[in-house]
N, C-alpha and C positions, 0 to 999 in steps of 0.2 A: 506827514503832510508835505514835507519838502521833497520827498523821494518820488512819489507817484507820477509827477509830470514827466519824469525822465524814463519811465517804463515804456518800451515800444510795444509790448504785448498787451492787448486790452484786458485779458484776464488777470495778468499780474498787476496792471494799473489799478484795477478794481480791488484786488486782494490787498494791495498796499493801502489804498484809500480807506478800506473798511476797518483797518486796524485802529483808526482814529475814532471809530464810532463806539458809542456806549455799549452796544450789544456785543462788541468784540473785546470788551475790557478784559475778560477772563483769558482770552487768547493772548492779548498783549502782555498781561501779567505773567502768564506762563513762560513767555519768551524772556521776560525779565528774570524770572526765577532760574532759568537755564543760562543766565548771564550772556545773552545774545549780544554780540558786538556789531559795530557798523559793518565790519568785514563779513559777518554772517549774513546780514541782510543783502549785501551786495552780491554775495555768491549764491544766495537762495533765489533771488529774483534776477535771473540771468539776462533778461532783456533790457535791464537798466543801461542807459547810455548817458553818462554824466560828463559834461565838458570838464576838462582838467581845471579850469579856473573856478568852477563851481564847487569843487571838492573842499576848498578852503571855507566856503560858507556853510556847507552841509556838515562837515565833520569838525566838531569843536576842538580847540587847542587842548592838548593834554595838560591836565592840572599839575601844578608843581607839587613835588613831594618834599616834606620837611623832615629832616633827620637831625638828631642831636650828635654833635661831634663827641667822640669818645676818647680823644687823646689830648694831651697837653702839648702845645707848640714849643714850650720851653723844654720839656722832657724829650720830645721827639721833634727837633728842629727840621723845618722844611716838609713836615708831613701833616696830613689831616685825615684821621681815621674815622670811619663810621661803623656802627653796629647795625647791620641789616639782616633780618631773617626773611627768607623768601616766603612770600604770602601764598598760601594755597587753600582752596576750599572745594567742597563737593557741591556742585550745582544740582538742581533738580534733574533727574534722569541719570545721575550717577557719574557724570563726567567731571573730572578734576580740572579746576581752573587755577590759573596762576597769576599772581600780581604782575602788572606790567613793569613798573620801575624796579621792584625788588628782584624780578627775574633778570632784567637787564644788568643790574649791578652784580648779581650772582655769577653771571657768565662773562662779564667784562674782563678783558685781559690787558696786561701791561702794554702801553703804547696806544691804547684806545682813549679817545677824548670824549668827554661829556660836558654839557653846559651846567654849571652850578654857581651859586653865589652864597655868601654868608649873610645871615640876618641877625638882628638883635635877639637875645634870649633872656628870659627872666631868671634863668639859672646862673646867677653870678656868685662866685665865691666871696665870702666876707673879707673885708679889708684886714680885719684882725686875724693874723695868721695863727694865733694861739687859741682862737675860739673853737669850742667843740662843735663839730659838724655831724648831725644825724642825717642819714640818707636812706630813703626808702625807694628802691628801684623795683619796678614791676615789669617783668619780661625784658623787652629791649629798652625799657626805661632805665636800665642799668647804665646806659651809655654815658651820660654826663658825669656820673660818679666815678667811672674809671678815669676820666679826665681830671676830676677833683683830686683823686688819690695820687695820680701821676704828678700833678702840680705840687702837692705837698711833698712828694718824694724829691722833686727837683729842689724845692726850697730848703729841704733838710740837707741835701748834698751841698748846698751853698752856705751851710753853717747857720742857717736861720732856725729859730725856735718855732716849732709847729705844734699845734694843739691836737688833741685826740680826734679820731673819726670813728663813727659807728655806722656800719652798712647793714641795712635790712633788705635782703634780696628775696623776691618771691617768684616761684615757678611751680610747675607740676612735677617734673622729674629731674633730679640733679644730674643724672648721666647725660641727658639730652639738652638741658637748658642752663647748665652752669657755665655761662660764657666766661672766657678768660680765667678759668678755674686755677690754673697753675700760677698765673700772675697774682690773683687775689690771695692765694695761700701764701705766696712769697711775701707780699706786702704785709699780711697779717703776722707772719713769722718775724718780720722786721719791726713790728710794733707800730706800724703806720695806721692800721685800721683794725677794728674788731668786726668780724663778719658774723651776722646773726641771720642765717639763711632759713627760709621756710619753703619746704617742698610738700605741696599738698597731696601728692599721690605716691610718695615714697614709703608710706606706712599706712596702717589701717585708719588711724585717726587723721583727719584732714587738718593740716597746720598751715596757717596763713600769716602774712606779714604782721597783721595786727596782734597776733598772739605773741610773736617775738618782741614786738614793741612793748607789750605789757610786761614781759619778762625783764625789760630794762627800765622799769618804772622809776627806781631810785635815781639812776643816772639822768634820765630825762627830766625828772622834777628838779634835780639840783642844777642842771646845766641849761634848762629851757624855761622851767616854770617858776622857780624860786626868785624872789625879789633880788635884783642885782645880778642875776645870771646873764651870761653873754652868748649862749649857744644858739645854733641855727638848726632848723629842720627843713630839709628839701625832699620833695616827692616827685617822681617822674614815672609815667607809665599810663596804663589804661585807666579810664575814668571811673569805672565801677568801684574798685577797692578804695578809692580816695575817701569816701564817706566812712568806711570802717576804720581807716587810719585816724581820721579826724575824731571819731568817737572814742578810739583808744586813748588818744591824747587828753581828751576831756575827762575820761575816767581816771587817768593818772593824776591830773590836777585836783580832782575831787578827793581821791583816796589818799594821795601822798601830801597834798597841800591843804587838805581840809576845806577846799573851796565849795561853795554852793554851785548848782548847775549854772545859774546865771553868771556867777563869778568866773567859772571855768570858761564859759563861752566868751565872756568879756576878755579874758586873758588871751584866748586864741585870736580874737579879733585884733587885739593889740599887737600880737606877734605878726599877724598878716600885714597890718598897716605899717609896721616898722621893718618889714622885709626879713623877718626871722622865721617865718613859716611860709614857704614858697612852693607852689605846685605847678607842674607842667603836665597836663593830662590830655589824652586824645582818644 
């Protein structure tokens, strides 16, 4: 609606205006499926003559992207690292499209500046350094847990007593998606963390994070569910698997703790309200 007044060619003016009509809904949705951008419209309708000052009104501001910091500032002074995977997908018609911000960060080079700021995160390490931390990272949801492990590594090097950590990491293929593999294997060899990885496509049977969680049922009950336990459970990543993780924890409380379904659910609600079960999903 905002574009057509700037078209100089009458046929293009009509064509642009018609895209807002109900009878052109299919055409407009087809363009959406092909991931048409503002630039695509501007190049398609060549008679558009838009004053420079009007571009600000016509093209919306790029939405900010939020990434989890994947490094400890104590362990890596002066640095702030991010775990970013370049987004790509196949639009209708077969053309491969790429994420705007993830592409920018992929190709950014030393000396290049970008605008960024830190925000508050729900992913806060427990004050009790000896508490057992369970972490479920799904894809790039691994990011905050690398920072957690680095922080405990730093604390340990300072002579502080640190508690155990268990990492459940899920992806499709270990060769392509085991981010920071060398680091995590080294941390595990040092006894900082126990890695329970789930690769859904590496074998015939599909294995997911919730399956690995159930394999640690005794530890989770003792450190998270049992009366007087002090452990924490953090989950970060895509939204869909969160319900499966939640269900796995309920099952552990029922089978290992002898709780009823209502009792297990009440326990999870208590853990959430006290900040011992924390999720950051997107």
